[in-house]
N, C-alpha and C positions, 0 to 999 in steps of 0.2 A: 504494500500500500504506500502511496506517497506520504511525505511528511506533512504535518500540519504547521502552517506559518501564522503567527499572530504578531501584530505590530502596535506600538504606541508611538505617537508623533508629538514630541514636546514643544515644537515650534508652532506658533499660530500662523498658519498659512494665509489667513485672511487680512493680515495687516500689511500696510505699505512697507514697513520696515520690520526686521526680524524681532519677534517678541517671544521669549521663552515663558511658557505658562508658569505661574507662580509656584504651583505644586511640584514643579520639576527643577526648582532652583538647587536642590540637593543632589540632583542627578547630573546636571550639566553645570560644572563649576567654572564660572568666569572670574577673571582677575581684574585688576585695575587697567584701565585704558584699552580694553578690547574694542575692536571695531568689527561690527557685523555689517558689511556693505551688501545690500540685497538680502534675500532670504535664503539661508542655508536649509538643506533638507536633512533633518536629524531623525533617526529612527532607532527604537529599541525593539528587537525582534526575538521572539521565542520560537525555536524550531524543535518540534517534538515528534518522536516516532509514534506510529499509529498502527494498531491491528484492525481497526474499523474506521477508515477515514470518514465515511459519510456520517457516522455517529459522532466521532471526536471533533470534527470541524464545527459542530453545533454548540460545543461547550468551551467557553473561554477559560484559559488557565494562566495567561500572562499576568504577572504581578509586578507593578512598577517598582516595588521595594527592592526587587532583585537587581535593579539597575542604578541604585544610588551610587553617586560619585563615579559613574562609569566613564564619564567624559570630563577631562580637566584641561582648561586652556589657560596658558600662562599670561603674564602681564605684557601688554603692548602688542599682542598678537592680533592678526587680521584675518577674517574669513571673507574673501571677496567672491561674491556670488552673482555679480552682474555680467552681462555680455556686451560690454562697451569698450573692451580692450582692443589693441591693435590686432591681436589674434583671437580666434573664436574661444569663448569661455562658456562655463555652465555654472550651476549652483554648486557650492561646496556640499558634499554629501558625507555625513558621518553616521555609520550604521554599526551598532553594537549588538552582538548576537549571543543568546544563551541557548545551549543545546540541552534538552531534557532537564536533568537535575544538576547539571554542571553549573559552575559559576559563570556569570556573564563576562564578556570581554571588557577590556579597559583601554581607552584611548587617552594618552597623556601627551599634551602638546606644550612645549616649553615657552620661554619668553621670546618676544620679538620674532615670531614665526609668521610668514606670509603664505597663506593657502589661497590659491586662485583656481576655483573649480576643482579642487582636490577631492577625490572620492576615496574614503577609507572604509573598508569592511573588516570588522574586528570580532573574531571569535575567541581569541586568547588575549593578546596584548599588542598594542602598537604604541611605541614610545618615541617621541620626536623631541630632540634636544632644543637648545636655544639658537636663535639667529639662523634658522633654516629657511631657505627660500624655495618655494615650489613654483615652477612655471605653470601655465594653464593646463588643466585636464590631466593631472597625474593620478594614477590609480595605485592604491596600496591594499593588498589582501594578505592577511595572515593565515588564510585557509584556502583550500581548493574549492570550498563551498559544497562539495558533495564527493562521495567515493567515485573512483573510476569505473568500477564494475557493480553490477547488480543494483542499479538504481531502481527505486520503487519498492525494494524489500522493506520489511517491517523494521529493520535496524539501520536504515540508511543514515539517519542523523548521528547515531552512536558511532558509526564507522567513519564519520567525517573528521579528518585530522587538521590540526592547526599548530602553528609555532610562532613565537614572538618575533615581531619586526622591530628593529632598533635603528633609528636614524640619529646619529650623534650631532654635536654642535657644528654650526657654520657650514652645513652641507647645502649645496645648490643642486636641485633636481630639475632637469630641463622639461620642456613642454611635452606632454603625451607619454612620459615614461611610465613603466609598470614595475612595481616592486612586489615580489612574491614572498611567500611565507618563509620564516626562519632566517631572514636576511638581516645582516648588520651592515650599515654603511658608515664608515669611519669618519672622524672629524676632518673638516676642511675639504672633503672630497666633492667632486663634481660628476653628475650623471648626465650624459648627453641626451638631447631630445629624442623621444620615441624609443629609447633603450628599454630592454626587458632585463631586469636584474633578478637572477635566480641563484646566484652565488654571492657570498658576502664580499664587500669591497673594503680594503684597509684604509687607514688614514691617509690623507694627502695624496689622493690619486684622481685622475680623470679616467672615467670608464664610459664607453659608448658601444652601441650596437645591440643586436638581438642574436644570441645572448650577449650581454654587456661584457666587454673585455677591457682590461686596463691598457691605456695607450700612452699614459704619461704620469710620471711622479712629480708632484708639486714640491 
């Protein structure tokens, strides 16, 4: 049977500017001088296995308390969600996932970080350091999102694997790059536009390509 997906959306999508519902202030932790330009898309998602999809989908089990402090954004950081840049952009998308009875993921964003249409899907942990710059439309995933084989089986969610993604201080990630699960990108490193990073990158390097390869030491 397919998994059951349930969602909570803590951002008020009806406002001209982003407004986090008051009851989710302990879930999405903002610091001083944050800028939310445009309306980011933030979601808390419960994925649960089901033996009887048509029955289970009728019964809500998601609990907002499971997602407390699951997103933390440091001082001076900006979430830029408007499409008025020189390059095409989209809304910043932050999605935290809880599988069955496991703990929900945690997204931690440091100080003075610029996200421009960045999409983060977090089952485990995504940790972004200070002074990190994202070009438009970067994607970060700490999970494959589903098993490779036997999709639709009753234990699909339980078999979905994840591993922490760490992006250290002073990193610059170019437009359209994709960062996959279990990756660490070292301090001061640069990831070229449209690169796919599936192996960790050490400090002080430039890496480009699909798959990303180190082309220069800084």
